[in-house]
PQR file of N, CA, C, O and H, with PARSE charges and radii, in Angstrom:
ATOM      1  N   MET A   1      10.015 -13.149  12.713 -0.4000 1.5000
ATOM      2  CA  MET A   1      10.399 -14.456  13.235 -0.0000 2.0000
ATOM      3  C   MET A   1      11.801 -14.820  12.732  0.5500 1.7000
ATOM      4  O   MET A   1      12.108 -14.672  11.549 -0.5500 1.4000
ATOM      5  N   THR A   2      12.614 -15.282  13.623 -0.4000 1.5000
ATOM      6  CA  THR A   2      13.981 -15.650  13.298 -0.0000 2.0000
ATOM      7  C   THR A   2      14.021 -17.030  12.656  0.5500 1.7000
ATOM      8  O   THR A   2      13.389 -17.968  13.141 -0.5500 1.4000
ATOM      9  H   THR A   2      12.364 -15.402  14.584  0.4000 1.0000
ATOM     10  N   THR A   3      14.759 -17.144  11.573 -0.4000 1.5000
ATOM     11  CA  THR A   3      14.986 -18.443  10.953 -0.0000 2.0000
ATOM     12  C   THR A   3      16.184 -19.069  11.645  0.5500 1.7000
ATOM     13  O   THR A   3      17.271 -18.491  11.662 -0.5500 1.4000
ATOM     14  H   THR A   3      15.272 -16.382  11.178  0.4000 1.0000
ATOM     15  N   LEU A   4      15.989 -20.230  12.206 -0.4000 1.5000
ATOM     16  CA  LEU A   4      17.050 -20.903  12.941 -0.0000 2.0000
ATOM     17  C   LEU A   4      17.917 -21.728  12.003  0.5500 1.7000
ATOM     18  O   LEU A   4      17.403 -22.375  11.090 -0.5500 1.4000
ATOM     19  H   LEU A   4      15.106 -20.700  12.192  0.4000 1.0000
ATOM     20  N   LYS A   5      19.211 -21.712  12.216 -0.4000 1.5000
ATOM     21  CA  LYS A   5      20.151 -22.490  11.404 -0.0000 2.0000
ATOM     22  C   LYS A   5      20.163 -23.956  11.819  0.5500 1.7000
ATOM     23  O   LYS A   5      20.473 -24.842  11.022 -0.5500 1.4000
ATOM     24  H   LYS A   5      19.629 -21.186  12.957  0.4000 1.0000
ATOM     25  N   PHE A   6      19.821 -24.192  13.075 -0.4000 1.5000
ATOM     26  CA  PHE A   6      19.921 -25.540  13.627 -0.0000 2.0000
ATOM     27  C   PHE A   6      18.581 -25.954  14.228  0.5500 1.7000
ATOM     28  O   PHE A   6      17.646 -25.155  14.283 -0.5500 1.4000
ATOM     29  H   PHE A   6      19.569 -23.473  13.723  0.4000 1.0000
ATOM     30  N   ASN A   7      18.492 -27.180  14.668 -0.4000 1.5000
ATOM     31  CA  ASN A   7      17.273 -27.707  15.262 -0.0000 2.0000
ATOM     32  C   ASN A   7      16.845 -26.861  16.464  0.5500 1.7000
ATOM     33  O   ASN A   7      17.664 -26.497  17.308 -0.5500 1.4000
ATOM     34  H   ASN A   7      19.252 -27.829  14.623  0.4000 1.0000
ATOM     35  N   GLU A   8      15.570 -26.562  16.522 -0.4000 1.5000
ATOM     36  CA  GLU A   8      15.036 -25.712  17.591 -0.0000 2.0000
ATOM     37  C   GLU A   8      15.317 -26.268  18.983  0.5500 1.7000
ATOM     38  O   GLU A   8      15.431 -25.504  19.941 -0.5500 1.4000
ATOM     39  H   GLU A   8      14.904 -26.857  15.837  0.4000 1.0000
ATOM     40  N   LYS A   9      15.432 -27.592  19.104 -0.4000 1.5000
ATOM     41  CA  LYS A   9      15.655 -28.187  20.429 -0.0000 2.0000
ATOM     42  C   LYS A   9      16.945 -27.678  21.073  0.5500 1.7000
ATOM     43  O   LYS A   9      17.034 -27.597  22.298 -0.5500 1.4000
ATOM     44  H   LYS A   9      15.340 -28.213  18.326  0.4000 1.0000
ATOM     45  N   TYR A  10      17.944 -27.333  20.258 -0.4000 1.5000
ATOM     46  CA  TYR A  10      19.196 -26.803  20.802 -0.0000 2.0000
ATOM     47  C   TYR A  10      18.979 -25.419  21.423  0.5500 1.7000
ATOM     48  O   TYR A  10      19.522 -25.119  22.487 -0.5500 1.4000
ATOM     49  H   TYR A  10      17.872 -27.399  19.263  0.4000 1.0000
ATOM     50  N   TYR A  11      18.193 -24.592  20.761 -0.4000 1.5000
ATOM     51  CA  TYR A  11      17.924 -23.238  21.246 -0.0000 2.0000
ATOM     52  C   TYR A  11      17.087 -23.287  22.529  0.5500 1.7000
ATOM     53  O   TYR A  11      17.334 -22.535  23.471 -0.5500 1.4000
ATOM     54  H   TYR A  11      17.753 -24.835  19.897  0.4000 1.0000
ATOM     55  N   VAL A  12      16.111 -24.167  22.550 -0.4000 1.5000
ATOM     56  CA  VAL A  12      15.276 -24.337  23.740 -0.0000 2.0000
ATOM     57  C   VAL A  12      16.144 -24.811  24.904  0.5500 1.7000
ATOM     58  O   VAL A  12      16.033 -24.296  26.017 -0.5500 1.4000
ATOM     59  H   VAL A  12      15.911 -24.779  21.785  0.4000 1.0000
ATOM     60  N   TYR A  13      16.997 -25.783  24.647 -0.4000 1.5000
ATOM     61  CA  TYR A  13      17.885 -26.302  25.684 -0.0000 2.0000
ATOM     62  C   TYR A  13      18.785 -25.189  26.227  0.5500 1.7000
ATOM     63  O   TYR A  13      18.946 -25.053  27.439 -0.5500 1.4000
ATOM     64  H   TYR A  13      17.086 -26.202  23.743  0.4000 1.0000
ATOM     65  N   LEU A  14      19.370 -24.394  25.327 -0.4000 1.5000
ATOM     66  CA  LEU A  14      20.255 -23.318  25.764 -0.0000 2.0000
ATOM     67  C   LEU A  14      19.492 -22.235  26.525  0.5500 1.7000
ATOM     68  O   LEU A  14      20.009 -21.674  27.491 -0.5500 1.4000
ATOM     69  H   LEU A  14      19.239 -24.505  24.342  0.4000 1.0000
ATOM     70  N   ASP A  15      18.277 -21.944  26.099 -0.4000 1.5000
ATOM     71  CA  ASP A  15      17.449 -20.986  26.847 -0.0000 2.0000
ATOM     72  C   ASP A  15      17.210 -21.493  28.267  0.5500 1.7000
ATOM     73  O   ASP A  15      17.307 -20.732  29.230 -0.5500 1.4000
ATOM     74  H   ASP A  15      17.856 -22.401  25.315  0.4000 1.0000
ATOM     75  N   GLN A  16      16.898 -22.776  28.388 -0.4000 1.5000
ATOM     76  CA  GLN A  16      16.641 -23.366  29.703 -0.0000 2.0000
ATOM     77  C   GLN A  16      17.918 -23.409  30.537  0.5500 1.7000
ATOM     78  O   GLN A  16      17.884 -23.176  31.745 -0.5500 1.4000
ATOM     79  H   GLN A  16      16.819 -23.393  27.606  0.4000 1.0000
ATOM     80  N   LEU A  17      19.030 -23.705  29.896 -0.4000 1.5000
ATOM     81  CA  LEU A  17      20.317 -23.726  30.603 -0.0000 2.0000
ATOM     82  C   LEU A  17      20.637 -22.335  31.132  0.5500 1.7000
ATOM     83  O   LEU A  17      21.097 -22.193  32.265 -0.5500 1.4000
ATOM     84  H   LEU A  17      19.058 -23.894  28.915  0.4000 1.0000
ATOM     85  N   ARG A  18      20.401 -21.322  30.330 -0.4000 1.5000
ATOM     86  CA  ARG A  18      20.629 -19.940  30.754 -0.0000 2.0000
ATOM     87  C   ARG A  18      19.757 -19.598  31.950  0.5500 1.7000
ATOM     88  O   ARG A  18      20.229 -19.020  32.929 -0.5500 1.4000
ATOM     89  H   ARG A  18      20.027 -21.438  29.410  0.4000 1.0000
ATOM     90  N   GLU A  19      18.486 -19.956  31.866 -0.4000 1.5000
ATOM     91  CA  GLU A  19      17.540 -19.697  32.960 -0.0000 2.0000
ATOM     92  C   GLU A  19      17.981 -20.367  34.251  0.5500 1.7000
ATOM     93  O   GLU A  19      17.795 -19.811  35.334 -0.5500 1.4000
ATOM     94  H   GLU A  19      18.102 -20.426  31.071  0.4000 1.0000
ATOM     95  N   SER A  20      18.563 -21.553  34.146 -0.4000 1.5000
ATOM     96  CA  SER A  20      18.951 -22.319  35.329 -0.0000 2.0000
ATOM     97  C   SER A  20      20.125 -21.675  36.065  0.5500 1.7000
ATOM     98  O   SER A  20      20.260 -21.826  37.279 -0.5500 1.4000
ATOM     99  H   SER A  20      18.714 -22.004  33.266  0.4000 1.0000
ATOM    100  N   GLY A  21      20.972 -20.956  35.326 -0.4000 1.5000
ATOM    101  CA  GLY A  21      22.144 -20.339  35.943 -0.0000 2.0000
ATOM    102  C   GLY A  21      23.253 -21.326  36.268  0.5500 1.7000
ATOM    103  O   GLY A  21      24.189 -20.985  36.990 -0.5500 1.4000
ATOM    104  H   GLY A  21      20.862 -20.833  34.340  0.4000 1.0000
ATOM    105  N   VAL A  22      23.164 -22.528  35.752 -0.4000 1.5000
ATOM    106  CA  VAL A  22      24.138 -23.577  36.046 -0.0000 2.0000
ATOM    107  C   VAL A  22      25.533 -23.224  35.540  0.5500 1.7000
ATOM    108  O   VAL A  22      26.531 -23.575  36.170 -0.5500 1.4000
ATOM    109  H   VAL A  22      22.403 -22.805  35.165  0.4000 1.0000
ATOM    110  N   THR A  23      25.604 -22.535  34.411 -0.4000 1.5000
ATOM    111  CA  THR A  23      26.904 -22.221  33.820 -0.0000 2.0000
ATOM    112  C   THR A  23      26.877 -20.851  33.155  0.5500 1.7000
ATOM    113  O   THR A  23      25.821 -20.343  32.780 -0.5500 1.4000
ATOM    114  H   THR A  23      24.794 -22.250  33.899  0.4000 1.0000
ATOM    115  N   ASN A  24      28.035 -20.280  33.022 -0.4000 1.5000
ATOM    116  CA  ASN A  24      28.197 -19.097  32.190 -0.0000 2.0000
ATOM    117  C   ASN A  24      27.963 -19.585  30.760  0.5500 1.7000
ATOM    118  O   ASN A  24      28.481 -20.635  30.381 -0.5500 1.4000
ATOM    119  H   ASN A  24      28.894 -20.693  33.327  0.4000 1.0000
ATOM    120  N   MET A  25      27.204 -18.852  29.972 -0.4000 1.5000
ATOM    121  CA  MET A  25      26.832 -19.341  28.655 -0.0000 2.0000
ATOM    122  C   MET A  25      28.016 -19.455  27.702  0.5500 1.7000
ATOM    123  O   MET A  25      27.922 -20.143  26.685 -0.5500 1.4000
ATOM    124  H   MET A  25      26.783 -17.999  30.281  0.4000 1.0000
ATOM    125  N   CYS A  26      29.096 -18.814  28.004 -0.4000 1.5000
ATOM    126  CA  CYS A  26      30.293 -18.978  27.168 -0.0000 2.0000
ATOM    127  C   CYS A  26      30.815 -20.415  27.251  0.5500 1.7000
ATOM    128  O   CYS A  26      31.510 -20.873  26.345 -0.5500 1.4000
ATOM    129  H   CYS A  26      29.173 -18.255  28.830  0.4000 1.0000
ATOM    130  N   GLY A  27      30.490 -21.116  28.314 -0.4000 1.5000
ATOM    131  CA  GLY A  27      30.909 -22.502  28.487 -0.0000 2.0000
ATOM    132  C   GLY A  27      29.836 -23.509  28.151  0.5500 1.7000
ATOM    133  O   GLY A  27      29.993 -24.697  28.433 -0.5500 1.4000
ATOM    134  H   GLY A  27      29.925 -20.744  29.051  0.4000 1.0000
ATOM    135  N   ALA A  28      28.749 -23.061  27.556 -0.4000 1.5000
ATOM    136  CA  ALA A  28      27.607 -23.939  27.304 -0.0000 2.0000
ATOM    137  C   ALA A  28      27.835 -24.934  26.169  0.5500 1.7000
ATOM    138  O   ALA A  28      27.076 -25.893  26.028 -0.5500 1.4000
ATOM    139  H   ALA A  28      28.621 -22.096  27.327  0.4000 1.0000
ATOM    140  N   GLY A  29      28.861 -24.719  25.367 -0.4000 1.5000
ATOM    141  CA  GLY A  29      29.150 -25.659  24.281 -0.0000 2.0000
ATOM    142  C   GLY A  29      29.370 -27.070  24.790  0.5500 1.7000
ATOM    143  O   GLY A  29      28.932 -28.040  24.171 -0.5500 1.4000
ATOM    144  H   GLY A  29      29.478 -23.940  25.481  0.4000 1.0000
ATOM    145  N   ALA A  30      30.049 -27.178  25.915 -0.4000 1.5000
ATOM    146  CA  ALA A  30      30.317 -28.501  26.495 -0.0000 2.0000
ATOM    147  C   ALA A  30      29.017 -29.190  26.928  0.5500 1.7000
ATOM    148  O   ALA A  30      28.897 -30.412  26.838 -0.5500 1.4000
ATOM    149  H   ALA A  30      30.405 -26.390  26.417  0.4000 1.0000
ATOM    150  N   TYR A  31      28.060 -28.408  27.392 -0.4000 1.5000
ATOM    151  CA  TYR A  31      26.768 -28.961  27.780 -0.0000 2.0000
ATOM    152  C   TYR A  31      26.016 -29.479  26.566  0.5500 1.7000
ATOM    153  O   TYR A  31      25.385 -30.534  26.623 -0.5500 1.4000
ATOM    154  H   TYR A  31      28.158 -27.415  27.465  0.4000 1.0000
ATOM    155  N   LEU A  32      26.083 -28.736  25.467 -0.4000 1.5000
ATOM    156  CA  LEU A  32      25.454 -29.194  24.217 -0.0000 2.0000
ATOM    157  C   LEU A  32      26.097 -30.490  23.737  0.5500 1.7000
ATOM    158  O   LEU A  32      25.406 -31.421  23.323 -0.5500 1.4000
ATOM    159  H   LEU A  32      26.596 -27.879  25.421  0.4000 1.0000
ATOM    160  N   GLN A  33      27.418 -30.541  23.796 -0.4000 1.5000
ATOM    161  CA  GLN A  33      28.135 -31.745  23.370 -0.0000 2.0000
ATOM    162  C   GLN A  33      27.638 -32.961  24.132  0.5500 1.7000
ATOM    163  O   GLN A  33      27.333 -34.000  23.546 -0.5500 1.4000
ATOM    164  H   GLN A  33      27.979 -29.785  24.132  0.4000 1.0000
ATOM    165  N   LYS A  34      27.564 -32.815  25.432 -0.4000 1.5000
ATOM    166  CA  LYS A  34      27.179 -33.947  26.271 -0.0000 2.0000
ATOM    167  C   LYS A  34      25.700 -34.307  26.101  0.5500 1.7000
ATOM    168  O   LYS A  34      25.365 -35.482  25.949 -0.5500 1.4000
ATOM    169  H   LYS A  34      27.812 -31.972  25.908  0.4000 1.0000
ATOM    170  N   GLN A  35      24.827 -33.320  26.125 -0.4000 1.5000
ATOM    171  CA  GLN A  35      23.393 -33.552  26.064 -0.0000 2.0000
ATOM    172  C   GLN A  35      22.950 -34.166  24.733  0.5500 1.7000
ATOM    173  O   GLN A  35      22.097 -35.053  24.701 -0.5500 1.4000
ATOM    174  H   GLN A  35      25.099 -32.366  26.249  0.4000 1.0000
ATOM    175  N   PHE A  36      23.540 -33.682  23.637 -0.4000 1.5000
ATOM    176  CA  PHE A  36      23.085 -34.108  22.316 -0.0000 2.0000
ATOM    177  C   PHE A  36      24.130 -34.893  21.532  0.5500 1.7000
ATOM    178  O   PHE A  36      23.928 -35.213  20.360 -0.5500 1.4000
ATOM    179  H   PHE A  36      24.233 -32.962  23.663  0.4000 1.0000
ATOM    180  N   ARG A  37      25.245 -35.201  22.183 -0.4000 1.5000
ATOM    181  CA  ARG A  37      26.337 -35.942  21.548 -0.0000 2.0000
ATOM    182  C   ARG A  37      26.803 -35.275  20.258  0.5500 1.7000
ATOM    183  O   ARG A  37      26.972 -35.923  19.225 -0.5500 1.4000
ATOM    184  H   ARG A  37      25.410 -34.942  23.134  0.4000 1.0000
ATOM    185  N   LEU A  38      27.002 -33.974  20.347 -0.4000 1.5000
ATOM    186  CA  LEU A  38      27.467 -33.203  19.200 -0.0000 2.0000
ATOM    187  C   LEU A  38      28.984 -33.140  19.191  0.5500 1.7000
ATOM    188  O   LEU A  38      29.628 -33.233  20.236 -0.5500 1.4000
ATOM    189  H   LEU A  38      26.865 -33.448  21.186  0.4000 1.0000
ATOM    190  N   GLU A  39      29.538 -32.984  18.020 -0.4000 1.5000
ATOM    191  CA  GLU A  39      30.967 -32.727  17.900 -0.0000 2.0000
ATOM    192  C   GLU A  39      31.236 -31.331  18.460  0.5500 1.7000
ATOM    193  O   GLU A  39      30.357 -30.469  18.442 -0.5500 1.4000
ATOM    194  H   GLU A  39      29.015 -32.909  17.171  0.4000 1.0000
ATOM    195  N   ARG A  40      32.435 -31.115  18.949 -0.4000 1.5000
ATOM    196  CA  ARG A  40      32.793 -29.831  19.565 -0.0000 2.0000
ATOM    197  C   ARG A  40      32.536 -28.662  18.615  0.5500 1.7000
ATOM    198  O   ARG A  40      31.943 -27.658  19.011 -0.5500 1.4000
ATOM    199  H   ARG A  40      33.149 -31.815  18.963  0.4000 1.0000
ATOM    200  N   LYS A  41      32.976 -28.790  17.377 -0.4000 1.5000
ATOM    201  CA  LYS A  41      32.822 -27.706  16.400 -0.0000 2.0000
ATOM    202  C   LYS A  41      31.343 -27.363  16.206  0.5500 1.7000
ATOM    203  O   LYS A  41      30.978 -26.188  16.213 -0.5500 1.4000
ATOM    204  H   LYS A  41      33.457 -29.605  17.056  0.4000 1.0000
ATOM    205  N   LEU A  42      30.502 -28.362  16.035 -0.4000 1.5000
ATOM    206  CA  LEU A  42      29.081 -28.117  15.821 -0.0000 2.0000
ATOM    207  C   LEU A  42      28.444 -27.493  17.060  0.5500 1.7000
ATOM    208  O   LEU A  42      27.622 -26.585  16.941 -0.5500 1.4000
ATOM    209  H   LEU A  42      30.799 -29.317  16.030  0.4000 1.0000
ATOM    210  N   SER A  43      28.812 -27.965  18.236 -0.4000 1.5000
ATOM    211  CA  SER A  43      28.232 -27.403  19.454 -0.0000 2.0000
ATOM    212  C   SER A  43      28.563 -25.916  19.577  0.5500 1.7000
ATOM    213  O   SER A  43      27.735 -25.133  20.044 -0.5500 1.4000
ATOM    214  H   SER A  43      29.481 -28.703  18.334  0.4000 1.0000
ATOM    215  N   HIS A  44      29.745 -25.532  19.167 -0.4000 1.5000
ATOM    216  CA  HIS A  44      30.134 -24.124  19.240 -0.0000 2.0000
ATOM    217  C   HIS A  44      29.459 -23.293  18.144  0.5500 1.7000
ATOM    218  O   HIS A  44      29.185 -22.110  18.342 -0.5500 1.4000
ATOM    219  H   HIS A  44      30.417 -26.168  18.788  0.4000 1.0000
ATOM    220  N   GLU A  45      29.195 -23.904  17.002 -0.4000 1.5000
ATOM    221  CA  GLU A  45      28.446 -23.208  15.954 -0.0000 2.0000
ATOM    222  C   GLU A  45      27.008 -22.943  16.413  0.5500 1.7000
ATOM    223  O   GLU A  45      26.465 -21.860  16.196 -0.5500 1.4000
ATOM    224  H   GLU A  45      29.418 -24.865  16.840  0.4000 1.0000
ATOM    225  N   VAL A  46      26.410 -23.942  17.045 -0.4000 1.5000
ATOM    226  CA  VAL A  46      25.051 -23.788  17.568 -0.0000 2.0000
ATOM    227  C   VAL A  46      25.044 -22.695  18.642  0.5500 1.7000
ATOM    228  O   VAL A  46      24.193 -21.806  18.623 -0.5500 1.4000
ATOM    229  H   VAL A  46      26.852 -24.821  17.221  0.4000 1.0000
ATOM    230  N   LEU A  47      25.982 -22.766  19.563 -0.4000 1.5000
ATOM    231  CA  LEU A  47      26.052 -21.787  20.641 -0.0000 2.0000
ATOM    232  C   LEU A  47      26.253 -20.373  20.087  0.5500 1.7000
ATOM    233  O   LEU A  47      25.613 -19.431  20.555 -0.5500 1.4000
ATOM    234  H   LEU A  47      26.674 -23.489  19.578  0.4000 1.0000
ATOM    235  N   THR A  48      27.114 -20.221  19.118 -0.4000 1.5000
ATOM    236  CA  THR A  48      27.341 -18.912  18.513 -0.0000 2.0000
ATOM    237  C   THR A  48      26.056 -18.382  17.887  0.5500 1.7000
ATOM    238  O   THR A  48      25.721 -17.210  18.058 -0.5500 1.4000
ATOM    239  H   THR A  48      27.633 -20.985  18.738  0.4000 1.0000
ATOM    240  N   ASP A  49      25.338 -19.233  17.168 -0.4000 1.5000
ATOM    241  CA  ASP A  49      24.086 -18.792  16.556 -0.0000 2.0000
ATOM    242  C   ASP A  49      23.051 -18.465  17.626  0.5500 1.7000
ATOM    243  O   ASP A  49      22.295 -17.505  17.481 -0.5500 1.4000
ATOM    244  H   ASP A  49      25.610 -20.185  17.030  0.4000 1.0000
ATOM    245  N   TRP A  50      23.009 -19.246  18.687 -0.4000 1.5000
ATOM    246  CA  TRP A  50      22.085 -18.968  19.787 -0.0000 2.0000
ATOM    247  C   TRP A  50      22.365 -17.582  20.358  0.5500 1.7000
ATOM    248  O   TRP A  50      21.438 -16.810  20.608 -0.5500 1.4000
ATOM    249  H   TRP A  50      23.623 -20.027  18.804  0.4000 1.0000
ATOM    250  N   MET A  51      23.644 -17.267  20.564 -0.4000 1.5000
ATOM    251  CA  MET A  51      24.023 -15.959  21.108 -0.0000 2.0000
ATOM    252  C   MET A  51      23.669 -14.831  20.137  0.5500 1.7000
ATOM    253  O   MET A  51      23.138 -13.797  20.542 -0.5500 1.4000
ATOM    254  H   MET A  51      24.396 -17.894  20.362  0.4000 1.0000
ATOM    255  N   GLU A  52      23.966 -15.037  18.864 -0.4000 1.5000
ATOM    256  CA  GLU A  52      23.729 -13.998  17.862 -0.0000 2.0000
ATOM    257  C   GLU A  52      22.240 -13.719  17.636  0.5500 1.7000
ATOM    258  O   GLU A  52      21.869 -12.609  17.254 -0.5500 1.4000
ATOM    259  H   GLU A  52      24.397 -15.877  18.535  0.4000 1.0000
ATOM    260  N   THR A  53      21.400 -14.705  17.865 -0.4000 1.5000
ATOM    261  CA  THR A  53      19.963 -14.542  17.605 -0.0000 2.0000
ATOM    262  C   THR A  53      19.145 -14.350  18.877  0.5500 1.7000
ATOM    263  O   THR A  53      17.925 -14.204  18.810 -0.5500 1.4000
ATOM    264  H   THR A  53      21.701 -15.607  18.175  0.4000 1.0000
ATOM    265  N   PHE A  54      19.801 -14.347  20.029 -0.4000 1.5000
ATOM    266  CA  PHE A  54      19.075 -14.292  21.299 -0.0000 2.0000
ATOM    267  C   PHE A  54      18.130 -13.099  21.386  0.5500 1.7000
ATOM    268  O   PHE A  54      16.946 -13.267  21.678 -0.5500 1.4000
ATOM    269  H   PHE A  54      20.793 -14.466  20.083  0.4000 1.0000
ATOM    270  N   SER A  55      18.637 -11.910  21.137 -0.4000 1.5000
ATOM    271  CA  SER A  55      17.815 -10.696  21.262 -0.0000 2.0000
ATOM    272  C   SER A  55      16.615 -10.730  20.333  0.5500 1.7000
ATOM    273  O   SER A  55      15.507 -10.365  20.727 -0.5500 1.4000
ATOM    274  H   SER A  55      19.598 -11.773  20.900  0.4000 1.0000
ATOM    275  N   GLU A  56      16.829 -11.159  19.126 -0.4000 1.5000
ATOM    276  CA  GLU A  56      15.734 -11.223  18.157 -0.0000 2.0000
ATOM    277  C   GLU A  56      14.690 -12.266  18.561  0.5500 1.7000
ATOM    278  O   GLU A  56      13.487 -12.026  18.457 -0.5500 1.4000
ATOM    279  H   GLU A  56      17.729 -11.456  18.806  0.4000 1.0000
ATOM    280  N   ARG A  57      15.162 -13.417  19.020 -0.4000 1.5000
ATOM    281  CA  ARG A  57      14.236 -14.481  19.421 -0.0000 2.0000
ATOM    282  C   ARG A  57      13.441 -14.127  20.665  0.5500 1.7000
ATOM    283  O   ARG A  57      12.341 -14.643  20.861 -0.5500 1.4000
ATOM    284  H   ARG A  57      16.140 -13.612  19.105  0.4000 1.0000
ATOM    285  N   HIS A  58      13.980 -13.251  21.512 -0.4000 1.5000
ATOM    286  CA  HIS A  58      13.326 -12.895  22.765 -0.0000 2.0000
ATOM    287  C   HIS A  58      12.852 -11.435  22.777  0.5500 1.7000
ATOM    288  O   HIS A  58      12.665 -10.849  23.843 -0.5500 1.4000
ATOM    289  H   HIS A  58      14.874 -12.832  21.352  0.4000 1.0000
ATOM    290  N   ALA A  59      12.664 -10.869  21.618 -0.4000 1.5000
ATOM    291  CA  ALA A  59      12.264  -9.463  21.499 -0.0000 2.0000
ATOM    292  C   ALA A  59      10.934  -9.155  22.204  0.5500 1.7000
ATOM    293  O   ALA A  59      10.742  -8.052  22.718 -0.5500 1.4000
ATOM    294  H   ALA A  59      12.816 -11.345  20.752  0.4000 1.0000
ATOM    295  N   ASP A  60      10.039 -10.111  22.225 -0.4000 1.5000
ATOM    296  CA  ASP A  60       8.723  -9.897  22.838 -0.0000 2.0000
ATOM    297  C   ASP A  60       8.658 -10.297  24.303  0.5500 1.7000
ATOM    298  O   ASP A  60       7.600 -10.215  24.929 -0.5500 1.4000
ATOM    299  H   ASP A  60      10.195 -11.007  21.808  0.4000 1.0000
ATOM    300  N   ASP A  61       9.795 -10.733  24.853 -0.4000 1.5000
ATOM    301  CA  ASP A  61       9.837 -11.190  26.244 -0.0000 2.0000
ATOM    302  C   ASP A  61      10.246 -10.034  27.151  0.5500 1.7000
ATOM    303  O   ASP A  61      11.399  -9.606  27.114 -0.5500 1.4000
ATOM    304  H   ASP A  61      10.654 -10.800  24.345  0.4000 1.0000
ATOM    305  N   PRO A  62       9.322  -9.519  27.966 -0.5600 1.5000
ATOM    306  CA  PRO A  62       9.633  -8.353  28.807  0.2800 2.0000
ATOM    307  C   PRO A  62      10.693  -8.615  29.868  0.5500 1.7000
ATOM    308  O   PRO A  62      11.294  -7.669  30.377 -0.5500 1.4000
ATOM    309  N   ASP A  63      10.937  -9.869  30.211 -0.4000 1.5000
ATOM    310  CA  ASP A  63      11.931 -10.200  31.245 -0.0000 2.0000
ATOM    311  C   ASP A  63      13.349 -10.222  30.713  0.5500 1.7000
ATOM    312  O   ASP A  63      14.289 -10.334  31.500 -0.5500 1.4000
ATOM    313  H   ASP A  63      10.449 -10.638  29.798  0.4000 1.0000
ATOM    314  N   GLU A  64      13.538 -10.119  29.416 -0.4000 1.5000
ATOM    315  CA  GLU A  64      14.877 -10.218  28.826 -0.0000 2.0000
ATOM    316  C   GLU A  64      15.455  -8.871  28.567  0.5500 1.7000
ATOM    317  O   GLU A  64      16.577  -8.765  28.071 -0.5500 1.4000
ATOM    318  H   GLU A  64      12.774 -10.027  28.777  0.4000 1.0000
TER
END
């Protein structure tokens, strides 16, 4: 199990955003900023951690 650096709600939101196809995930920081009123720096830290842990968090998901 992956230990998350940030609140799980951010990872869930980013997973859902990815599924929706609304944006390229490289631009998802702006969505985090708006949705959760995060500072730009923090939103990019969350996004970076989401990207770095994606494979591990979804290791048991056959669709990934």
